[in-house]
C-alpha positions in Angstrom: -18.1 -38.5 18.3 -17.6 -36.8 14.6 -15.0 -38.4 11.6 -12.3 -35.9 10.4 -12.3 -38.4 6.9 -16.0 -39.7 6.9 -15.9 -40.8 3.5 -12.8 -43.6 4.6 -15.8 -45.3 6.3 -16.6 -47.0 3.3 -13.7 -49.0 3.5 -15.3 -50.7 6.2 -16.7 -52.8 3.2 -13.5 -54.5 2.8 -15.1 -56.5 5.6 -16.4 -58.9 3.1 -13.7 -59.6 1.4 -12.2 -62.4 4.1 -15.4 -63.8 4.2 -15.9 -64.2 0.2 -12.2 -65.8 0.6 -13.5 -67.9 3.6 -16.5 -69.2 1.5 -14.4 -70.2 -1.5 -11.7 -72.0 0.3 -13.9 -73.9 2.7 -12.2 -77.3 3.6 -14.3 -80.0 1.6 -14.2 -83.7 2.7 -14.1 -86.0 -0.2 -16.7 -89.2 0.8 -14.7 -92.5 0.5 -16.8 -95.8 0.3 -15.0 -98.0 2.8 -15.8 -100.4 4.9 -17.9 -99.3 8.7 -15.1 -98.0 10.9 -17.3 -96.0 13.6 -14.1 -94.8 15.4 -12.6 -93.2 12.0 -16.2 -91.5 11.5 -16.6 -90.4 15.2 -13.1 -89.0 15.2 -13.5 -87.0 11.6 -16.6 -85.5 13.0 -14.8 -84.3 15.8 -11.9 -82.5 13.9 -14.4 -81.0 11.2 -16.1 -79.1 14.6 -12.8 -78.1 15.7 -11.7 -76.5 12.7 -14.9 -74.8 11.5 -14.6 -73.0 15.3 -10.9 -72.0 14.4 -12.0 -70.9 11.0 -14.7 -68.7 12.4 -11.8 -67.4 15.4 -9.9 -66.2 12.6 -12.5 -64.8 10.1 -13.8 -62.7 12.9 -10.5 -61.3 14.2 -9.7 -60.5 10.1 -13.2 -58.8 9.6 -12.7 -56.6 13.1 -8.9 -55.6 11.6 -10.4 -54.4 8.6 -13.6 -52.4 10.3 -11.1 -50.8 12.8 -8.7 -49.9 10.0 -11.2 -48.2 8.4 -12.3 -46.4 11.5 -8.8 -45.2 12.1 -8.1 -43.8 8.6 -11.7 -42.4 9.0 -10.1 -40.3 12.0 -12.8 -40.4 14.6 -12.7 -37.6 17.3 -14.7 -35.9 20.4 -14.9 -32.5 20.4 -16.4 -32.2 23.8 -13.6 -34.4 25.6 -11.1 -33.3 27.7 -9.3 -36.2 28.1 -5.6 -36.4 27.1 -5.0 -40.0 27.7 -2.9 -40.0 24.0 -2.1 -36.2 23.8 -4.0 -33.3 22.7 -5.5 -33.5 19.1 -3.3 -31.9 16.5 -4.3 -28.3 15.5 -4.6 -26.2 12.6 -3.3 -22.9 13.5 -2.7 -19.4 12.0 -0.7 -16.9 13.2 -1.9 -13.1 12.6 1.3 -11.1 13.5 0.6 -7.2 13.5 3.6 -5.8 11.8 2.3 -2.0 10.9 4.2 0.6 11.9 2.9 1.7 15.1 4.4 -1.5 16.0 7.7 0.1 16.5 6.7 2.1 19.8 9.2 1.6 22.5 8.8 1.0 26.4 12.5 1.9 26.8 13.5 -1.8 26.9 11.7 -3.1 23.6 9.2 -2.6 20.8 5.3 -4.1 20.6 6.9 -5.7 17.9 9.4 -7.4 19.5 7.2 -8.6 22.1 4.6 -9.5 19.9 7.2 -12.0 17.9 8.0 -13.7 21.3 4.2 -14.3 21.8 4.1 -15.8 18.2 6.6 -18.1 19.3 5.1 -19.1 22.2 1.8 -19.5 20.4 3.7 -22.2 17.7 5.2 -24.0 20.8 2.1 -24.2 22.3 0.9 -26.3 19.2 0.3 -30.2 19.9 3.0 -32.4 18.3 2.0 -32.9 14.7 0.1 -29.6 14.1 0.7 -27.2 11.3 0.8 -23.5 11.2 0.2 -20.8 8.7 1.6 -17.5 9.3 0.1 -13.7 8.0 1.9 -10.2 8.6 -0.8 -8.1 9.1 -0.6 -4.4 8.0 -3.6 -2.7 5.8 -3.0 -5.6 3.7 -2.5 -9.3 4.7 0.9 -10.8 3.5 0.8 -14.5 3.7 4.4 -15.8 4.5 3.4 -19.2 4.9 0.1 -19.3 3.1 -0.6 -23.3 3.3 -0.3 -24.5 7.0 2.9 -26.2 7.5 3.6 -29.4 9.6 7.2 -27.8 10.1 6.9 -26.0 13.0 10.2 -25.1 13.4 10.1 -23.4 9.8 6.8 -21.6 11.5 9.2 -20.2 14.5 11.8 -19.4 12.1 9.1 -17.0 10.0 8.0 -15.1 13.0 11.5 -14.8 14.9 12.6 -13.4 11.4 9.5 -11.1 10.4 10.3 -7.6 9.6 8.5 -4.5 11.0 6.9 -2.4 8.2 6.0 1.2 8.2 2.4 0.7 6.8 -0.9 1.3 8.2 -3.0 -0.9 10.4 -6.5 -2.6 9.2 -6.9 -6.3 10.8 -10.0 -7.5 9.2 -8.1 -8.2 5.9 -5.4 -10.4 7.6 -8.4 -12.0 9.9 -10.7 -12.7 6.7 -7.5 -14.8 5.1 -6.7 -16.4 7.9 -10.2 -17.6 8.2 -9.9 -18.5 4.5 -6.8 -20.5 4.8 -8.5 -22.4 7.6 -11.6 -23.4 5.6 -11.8 -26.8 4.4 -9.2 -28.0 6.3 -9.5 -31.3 8.4 -8.9 -31.0 11.9 -10.7 -31.4 15.2 -9.0 -28.0 16.4 -8.6 -24.9 14.3 -7.2 -21.8 16.1 -6.3 -18.0 14.8 -3.5 -16.0 17.1 -4.5 -12.4 16.4 -1.5 -10.5 17.7 -1.2 -6.7 17.9 -1.0 -3.7 20.1 -4.9 -2.8 20.1 -4.4 0.7 18.3 -7.7 1.9 17.5 -7.1 2.6 14.0 -6.4 -0.8 13.3 -10.1 -1.7 14.4 -11.9 0.7 11.8 -13.9 -2.3 10.6 -14.4 -3.8 14.2 -18.3 -4.5 13.5 -17.2 -6.6 10.4 -14.4 -8.6 12.7 -16.8 -9.4 15.2 -19.6 -10.6 13.3 -17.1 -12.9 11.1 -15.4 -14.4 14.5 -18.7 -14.8 16.1 -20.0 -17.0 12.9 -16.3 -19.0 13.1 -16.9 -19.4 16.8 -20.6 -20.7 16.6 -19.9 -23.1 13.4 -20.3 -27.1 14.5 -17.7 -29.9 14.2 -14.7 -29.2 11.7 -16.0 -25.9 10.6 -15.6 -24.4 14.4 -12.4 -21.7 14.6 -11.3 -20.8 18.1 -9.6 -16.9 18.1 -6.9 -16.2 20.9 -6.1 -12.2 20.6 -3.2 -10.9 22.6 -2.7 -7.4 23.1 0.6 -6.0 23.5 0.1 -2.4 23.4 0.4 -0.3 26.5 -1.0 3.3 26.8 1.1 6.0 25.5 0.2 9.3 26.7 2.7 11.3 24.4 3.7 11.3 20.8 4.8 14.1 18.5 5.0 13.3 14.9 6.1 15.2 11.4 2.7 14.6 9.5 3.7 16.6 6.5 6.5 18.4 4.4 6.1 19.9 1.5 8.3 22.1 -0.8 6.1 25.3 -0.8 8.6 27.2 -2.5 7.4 25.6 -5.9 10.9 24.8 -7.5 14.0 23.4 -6.4 16.6 25.7 -8.2 20.2 25.7 -7.8 21.6 27.9 -5.3 18.3 30.0 -4.7 16.1 30.3 -1.4 14.0 27.2 -1.5 11.3 27.1 1.5 9.9 23.8 2.6 6.9 23.7 5.0 7.2 20.9 8.0 3.8 20.1 9.9 4.3 18.9 13.3 1.4 17.4 15.0 0.8 16.5 18.8 -0.9 13.0 18.9 -0.6 12.9 22.8 -3.1 14.1 25.7 -0.9 17.0 27.2 0.5 19.5 25.6 4.2 19.4 24.1 6.4 22.8 24.3 10.0 24.1 22.7 9.7 21.5 19.8 12.5 21.8 17.6 12.4 21.0 14.0 15.5 20.3 11.8 15.6 20.4 8.2 18.3 18.1 6.9 19.5 18.1 3.4 21.3 14.6 2.2 22.2 14.1 6.0 23.7 17.5 6.5 21.9 20.1 9.2 20.3 23.1 7.1 17.9 24.9 9.4 16.3 24.5 12.5 13.1 26.4 13.8 11.7 25.7 17.5 7.9 25.7 17.8 6.8 27.3 21.2 4.0 24.8 21.7 1.5 22.3 20.7 -1.8 22.0 22.1 -3.3 18.5 22.7 -4.3 17.0 19.2 -3.1 20.2 17.5 -0.8 20.8 14.6 1.8 23.7 13.6 3.3 24.4 10.3 7.0 26.0 10.1 9.0 27.1 7.5 12.4 25.8 6.7 14.8 27.3 4.4 17.8 26.2 2.5 19.4 25.7 -0.6 20.9 23.0 -3.2 24.4 23.6 -4.3 24.4 20.3 -6.7 22.5 19.6 -9.3 19.9 16.2 -9.2 18.4 14.4 -6.4 18.9 15.2 -2.9 17.0 14.2 0.6 15.3 16.7 2.4 14.1 15.7 5.7 12.4 17.2 8.5 13.2 15.6 12.1 11.9 16.6 15.6 14.0 15.0 18.7 13.4 10.9 19.3 10.0 9.9 21.5 8.9 6.1 22.2 7.6 6.2 18.6 10.9 6.8 16.1 8.4 5.8 13.0 7.0 9.5 12.6 10.0 11.4 14.1 11.2 12.1 10.2 9.6 12.5 7.0 12.0 12.4 4.0 11.5 13.7 0.2 13.0 13.4 -2.7 13.6 16.4 -4.7 15.4 17.1 -7.6 17.2 20.4 -7.8 17.1 22.0 -11.3 20.0 24.1 -13.1 17.6 26.1 -15.2 13.8 26.5 -16.5 13.4 27.6 -20.1 10.0 29.0 -21.0 8.4 30.2 -24.2 6.7 32.7 -24.3 4.2 33.5 -27.5 2.9 37.3 -27.0 -0.5 37.4 -29.0 -0.1 41.3 -28.8 2.8 42.4 -29.0 1.8 46.2 -28.7 3.8 49.2 -30.3 6.0 49.9 -27.3 7.2 47.0 -24.3 4.7 48.4 -21.7 1.9 47.8 -24.3 3.1 43.9 -25.0 0.5 41.3 -23.5 3.9 39.7 -21.8 5.7 42.7 -20.6 4.5 42.1 -16.9 4.5 38.3 -17.1 8.4 38.4 -18.4 9.0 40.5 -15.6 7.5 38.2 -13.0 8.9 35.3 -14.6 12.8 36.6 -14.1 12.0 39.6 -11.4 15.9 40.4 -11.4 17.9 43.2 -12.3 18.8 43.1 -16.3 22.5 42.7 -15.4 21.6 39.5 -13.2 19.1 37.9 -15.7 22.0 36.0 -17.5 22.6 34.1 -14.3 18.7 33.6 -13.1 17.4 30.3 -13.5 14.1 30.8 -15.7 15.2 31.6 -19.2 12.6 33.1 -21.2 11.9 33.2 -25.0 9.2 35.4 -26.5 8.0 34.6 -29.8 4.9 36.1 -32.0 1.7 33.6 -32.8 3.2 33.4 -36.5 6.6 31.7 -35.3 4.8 28.9 -33.6 4.9 27.0 -36.3 8.4 26.8 -37.0 9.4 26.4 -33.5 10.5 23.1 -31.8 8.2 23.1 -28.3 10.4 20.2 -26.9 13.6 22.6 -26.6 11.7 24.2 -23.9 9.8 23.2 -20.5 7.3 25.3 -20.5 5.1 27.2 -23.2 3.0 30.4 -22.0 0.1 31.5 -24.5 -0.9 34.9 -23.6 -3.9 36.6 -25.6 -3.0 34.2 -28.9 -6.1 34.0 -31.4 -5.5 30.9 -32.1 -2.8 28.1 -34.9 -2.7 25.6 -37.0 -3.9 22.2 -36.7 -0.1 20.8 -37.3 0.7 23.3 -34.4 -2.1 22.3 -32.1 -0.7 18.6 -32.7 2.8 19.6 -31.5 1.6 21.1 -28.5 -0.7 18.3 -27.6 2.5 16.0 -27.8 4.9 18.3 -26.4 2.4 18.2 -23.0 2.1 14.5 -23.3 5.8 14.2 -23.3 6.1 16.0 -20.2 5.9 19.7 -21.0 3.9 22.5 -19.1 1.4 24.4 -20.8 0.0 28.1 -19.3 -2.7 29.8 -20.9 -4.0 33.2 -20.5 -6.7 34.4 -22.5 -7.8 38.2 -23.8 -9.7 40.2 -26.1 -8.2 38.2 -29.3 -8.6 34.9 -28.3 -10.6 32.5 -30.5 -12.7 30.6 -28.1 -14.3 28.5 -30.8 -11.1 27.3 -31.9 -9.9 26.7 -27.9 -12.8 24.7 -27.2 -13.2 22.9 -30.1 -9.6 22.1 -30.9 -7.7 22.2 -27.5 -10.6 21.4 -25.2 -12.9 19.1 -27.0 -10.8 17.4 -29.5 -7.5 17.1 -28.1 -8.7 17.5 -24.4 -5.9 19.4 -23.2 -7.7 22.1 -21.8 -9.3 21.7 -18.1 -12.0 23.8 -18.7 -13.9 25.6 -21.6 -14.5 28.9 -22.5 -17.4 31.0 -22.0 -18.6 34.6 -22.9 -16.4 36.8 -20.5 -18.2 38.5 -17.9 -17.5 42.2 -16.7 -16.4 45.5 -18.1 -12.9 46.3 -18.4 -13.7 49.9 -19.6 -14.6 51.1 -16.2 -12.6 50.6 -12.6 -15.4 50.9 -10.2 -17.1 47.8 -10.5 -14.6 44.6 -9.9 -14.2 41.5 -8.3 -11.3 39.6 -6.5 -9.5 36.3 -5.5 -11.3 34.3 -2.9 -10.0 35.4 0.3 -9.7 32.0 2.1 -9.9 28.3 1.8 -7.0 27.9 -0.3 -6.7 23.9 -1.2 -4.6 23.7 -4.0 -0.7 23.5 -3.4 -0.2 26.3 -5.7 -2.3 28.9 -3.4 -1.9 26.9 -0.2 0.7 29.3 0.6 -1.7 32.1 1.1 -3.4 30.1 4.1 -0.9 31.6 5.9 -1.8 35.7 7.0 2.0 36.3 6.8 2.4 35.5 3.4 0.1 38.3 2.1 -3.0 38.1 0.5 -4.1 37.1 -3.0 -7.3 39.4 -2.8 -5.9 42.4 -3.2 -6.1 42.2 -7.0 -8.7 43.3 -8.7 -10.4 41.7 -11.8 -12.7 44.1 -14.1 -13.4 41.4 -16.8 -12.9 37.7 -17.1 -13.8 34.3 -18.9 -16.1 32.0 -17.7 -14.5 28.5 -17.1 -16.6 25.3 -17.2 -14.6 22.5 -16.0 -14.6 19.4 -18.0 -14.6 15.9 -17.3 -11.8 13.5 -17.3 -11.9 11.3 -20.5 -10.1 8.4 -22.2 -6.6 8.7 -23.8 -7.0 7.5 -26.9 -3.9 8.7 -28.2 -1.4 6.1 -27.4 1.7 6.3 -25.1 4.8 8.1 -26.1 8.0 7.7 -24.6 8.7 9.7 -21.4 10.3 12.9 -21.8 13.1 13.9 -19.9 13.2 17.4 -18.0 15.4 20.5 -19.7 18.0 20.1 -17.3 20.6 18.4 -19.3 22.4 16.4 -16.9 19.1 15.2 -15.3 17.8 11.8 -15.0 16.0 10.2 -17.9 13.4 9.1 -15.4 9.6 10.4 -15.9 6.5 9.6 -13.9 4.2 7.2 -14.9 1.0 9.1 -14.2 -1.8 8.8 -16.5 -0.4 6.0 -18.5 -3.7 5.5 -19.9 -6.0 8.5 -19.0 -6.3 11.8 -18.5 -6.9 12.9 -15.4 -9.8 14.8 -14.0 -9.6 19.0 -14.1 -9.1 20.6 -10.9 -10.2 24.2 -9.9 -7.1 26.0 -8.6 -8.3 29.6 -7.6 -11.6 30.7 -7.5 -12.9 34.6 -7.7 -15.2 35.8 -5.0 -18.1 35.3 -6.5 -17.7 31.9 -7.0 -16.6 31.4 -10.7 -13.5 29.7 -11.8 -9.9 31.8 -12.0 -7.8 29.1 -12.4 -7.6 25.8 -13.5 -5.5 22.6 -14.2 -5.5 19.4 -15.9 -2.7 16.6 -16.2 -2.4 15.2 -19.6 0.0 12.2 -19.9 3.3 13.4 -18.6 2.7 17.0 -18.8 0.2 19.3 -17.2 -2.0 22.7 -18.4 -3.3 25.5 -16.5 -5.4 27.9 -17.5 -6.5 31.3 -16.4 -9.5 33.3 -16.7 -8.3 36.6 -17.1 -5.7 38.3 -19.2 -1.7 38.2 -18.2 -1.5 42.2 -18.6 -3.7 44.8 -16.9 -6.0 45.3 -19.8 -8.7 43.1 -17.8 -6.9 43.4 -14.5 -4.1 44.6 -12.3 -2.8 41.4 -11.1 0.1 42.1 -12.9 1.2 44.8 -10.7 0.3 43.1 -7.4 3.3 41.3 -5.2 1.0 38.2 -5.7 1.7 38.1 -8.9 5.4 37.2 -8.8 4.7 34.1 -6.1 1.6 33.0 -7.6 3.3 32.9 -11.1 6.6 31.2 -9.7 4.5 28.6 -7.8 2.4 27.3 -11.0 5.4 27.5 -13.1 6.7 25.1 -10.4 3.6 22.8 -10.5 4.1 22.5 -14.2 7.5 21.6 -14.4 7.3 19.2 -11.1 4.9 17.2 -12.5 8.1 15.2 -14.0 8.8 14.3 -10.3 5.4 14.2 -8.9 5.9 10.4 -8.6 9.1 10.8 -7.1 7.2 11.0 -3.3 4.4 8.0 -2.8 2.6 7.1 0.4 4.2 3.8 1.7 2.5 0.7 0.3 1.8 2.5 -2.9 3.5 1.2 -6.3 6.5 3.5 -7.4 6.2 3.8 -11.3 8.6 5.9 -13.6 8.1 6.3 -17.4 11.8 5.5 -19.1 13.0 6.9 -22.4 13.2 4.2 -25.3 16.9 3.4 -24.9 16.4 2.3 -21.5 13.9 -0.7 -22.3 14.7 -4.3 -21.0 17.5 -2.6 -18.8 17.9 -3.9 -15.6 17.3 -1.2 -13.0 19.2 -1.8 -9.2 16.8 -0.6 -6.3 18.2 0.5 -2.6 15.6 0.5 -0.2 16.1 1.9 3.2 17.8 0.7 6.3 18.5 -2.6 3.7 22.1 -4.3 4.5 24.8 -3.6 2.4 24.9 -6.2 -0.6 21.1 -6.1 -0.6 19.7 -5.2 -3.5 16.6 -5.5 -5.5 16.2 -6.1 -9.4 13.6 -4.7 -11.9 13.6 -4.6 -15.1 12.2 -1.9 -17.4 9.1 -3.1 -19.3 6.9 -2.0 -21.8 3.6 -0.8 -20.6 1.2 0.6 -23.1 4.0 1.1 -25.8 5.7 3.2 -23.0 8.8 1.9 -21.1 8.0 1.6 -17.5 9.9 0.8 -14.6 7.5 -0.4 -11.6 8.6 -1.5 -7.9 6.0 -2.2 -5.3 8.0 -3.3 -2.5 7.3 -0.1 -0.5 6.5 -1.3 3.0 9.2 1.0 4.6 9.3 4.9 4.4 12.5 6.7 3.4 14.6 7.2 0.6 14.9 4.6 -2.5 17.6 4.8 -4.9 17.4 3.6 -8.6 20.3 3.0 -10.9 20.6 1.8 -14.4 24.1 1.2 -15.3 24.1 2.0 -18.8 23.3 4.5 -19.9 24.2 5.8 -16.1 21.1 6.9 -14.8 20.4 7.5 -11.0 17.1 8.5 -9.4 15.4 8.6 -6.1 12.3 8.3 -5.1 10.8 8.9 -1.1 8.3 6.7 0.8 6.3 8.9 3.3 5.1 7.4 6.2 0.9 7.0 7.0 -0.2 9.7 9.6 -2.8 7.6 11.0 -0.2 5.4 12.5 1.2 7.9 14.8 -2.5 8.4 16.7 -1.8 5.8 19.4 -5.4 5.8 20.7 -5.8 2.3 22.2 -9.2 0.5 21.3 -11.7 1.4 24.4 -12.2 -1.0 27.3 -16.0 -1.8 26.1 -15.0 -2.8 22.7 -12.3 -4.9 24.5 -14.9 -6.5 26.4 -17.1 -6.9 23.6 -14.2 -8.8 21.4 -14.1 -11.2 24.5 -17.4 -12.7 23.8 -16.3 -13.9 20.4 -12.2 -14.2 21.0 -10.2 -15.4 24.1 -8.3 -11.9 24.3 -5.3 -11.6 26.9 -2.9 -8.7 27.5 0.3 -9.3 27.5 2.4 -9.1 30.6 6.2 -10.3 31.0 4.5 -13.6 33.0 1.7 -14.6 30.2 2.5 -18.1 29.6 0.5 -18.8 26.7 0.7 -22.8 26.5 -0.9 -22.7 30.0 -3.6 -20.0 28.7 -4.9 -21.9 25.2 -4.4 -25.2 27.1 -7.1 -24.4 29.5 -9.5 -23.7 26.7 -8.3 -26.7 24.1 -10.5 -29.6 24.1 -11.2 -32.3 22.0 -9.3 -35.4 21.1 -8.7 -38.0 18.2 -8.8 -41.6 18.8 -7.4 -43.1 15.8 -4.4 -43.7 17.6 -5.5 -46.2 20.2 -7.6 -48.0 17.2 -4.1 -48.2 15.2 -2.6 -49.8 18.4 -5.6 -52.5 18.4 -5.1 -53.5 14.8 -1.9 -53.9 15.1 -2.2 -56.2 18.6 -5.1 -58.2 16.2 -2.8 -58.5 13.4 -0.1 -60.2 15.8 -3.2 -62.6 17.5 -4.4 -63.2 14.1 -0.9 -64.4 12.8 -0.3 -66.2 15.9 -3.4 -68.1 16.2 -3.0 -68.9 12.4 0.1 -70.9 12.5 -1.1 -72.4 16.0 -4.5 -73.5 14.3 -2.3 -74.9 11.1 -0.2 -77.3 13.7 -0.2 -80.7 12.9 -2.4 -82.7 15.7 
């Protein structure tokens, strides 16, 4: 026997009240001197004894009533009993409903999530009258839909019936932990958790912690004991193909130019997949299609897909394969902004006497690799100046600046360059024999934190051509050079380097310069939205490419809204022959693309990740309308542009669904798109091994879903314990009625 409200037992002290009242109001006989009348005296003594008995009976009933009332309010309960005379004990339950992406797998009739919602409704129906329930949607986070257990079970039913499926990954531990936290300290003889999931292996990555936590909850005594019911609604799935990646591999997205996208298709099944058609769609219209002959179990294949953008602005680019039982990974979408032109400022540190002697001769031709007649129509527009002209140049009129063997420049110019990069500009640096390394290291690297690395003494001898080093030949990890992982793309290793600077990467440091309003890209009609990366910090420098001896050949660093790329050797052929190699043009264009696309990096985020964009000052405090993928017509989310660290920023964190989101601001008219990418880990439908399920059965009641599963019968067999406050309260009412009757009966005239 235990009490759910033990402190209410102190109410039994109220028994003293009727006793005190009785003692204070006892009937006293007034002694009257009268003639001796024996019969009168005998009668009086007889009545006195009778009234004393009557008073004692009433006093006992009143004391018993108060004692029983205190007992009822304390809610006595017996956990070990299985008697059900007055109905089962009330239950406080938490429904943990898995709504991760893998729950969208269909058996051809209904999805796992549809089954799970029905099971959750049955679990609510199985709760005894007067019970309370909370609801948590479980993915890689615990989303408390009904945070506090409610006695309105109709609300709980409606909540699970209307629960949405997300495209998030799975991690059940946070939700189970939150469920136990919800039940902690609640007064109920029976506490239950219902976990309804598909049993996907990825969701049990913290299986050890889950087992330990549930075991502790099960072994608790009294009110702290929690019973867990686990229902697995997933069936084994032998086949699944998914698009695990989609990138713009051509680097830039200019109008009316060939664009190359690379889609990665993975076979998560146990059988070989053959003749897989991969389609590319631009704004919903078919653009290209490629067939992959075969993919072995557990294998991946990357395929190129080509298209052109015919209109400036944002586009939806989708890679798609034929549908299977898991539709969630059959498509993947990018938001890509088509640009009309890119303006590049080239600062030539060594013009030479003839064009071919110029430091930027090969650089200029690589940036605009077309004939002079076609150059006017080409999307890259270059302007070349001397270092002396930098002071009078407005860098914000350009998208990128290239410094080629520039010795140094004034402090004011360095400050202007710093602000240009932080507002979203790109900076590309080729050193050479004329550079003042002390200036670059002290001013640009140390003081202004612009460079990804410092320049040490160059190594090698450019006066000879017998001893040289090359770029690395494999293991290209950075997006700029990842193209050359494909042998069909040619090679970087053909370029010979005779002399190069030693680059020493710097560490990331705090941005102490303050934040400035975002700068829109060069395209005149493009969106004014720019990304919010590195709002307060400089990003850590990264190595792009190494030489064959392991030293750094290229490094990059994101600074504010912009990016800086530093080469270790020259742009001309004084120290190398890269400029005359076929790889120079794609390498330079992919580098330029990385600089320009710094504006739009935040346009493609992982599901569940907050989207954030910097905006220009004229959009501060304006309302933005966000249209999510699959949202019903007329359904919109409103977000306000807020000031964050001195910069107007728009944030949106409800990114539970994969696909294209459209953001629009009325005044000034601004439209931007961003895409949310599904988590590839959800495509692996491997189930929790049988032995692990058996081990879970030691700490929870485990049941696999089947069409005839009756949740009520299942849980009632295991449900024990009952409260006895109701019969006690009935006894109190009966005693109250008896006391009223006897009080009237005893007080009648005799």
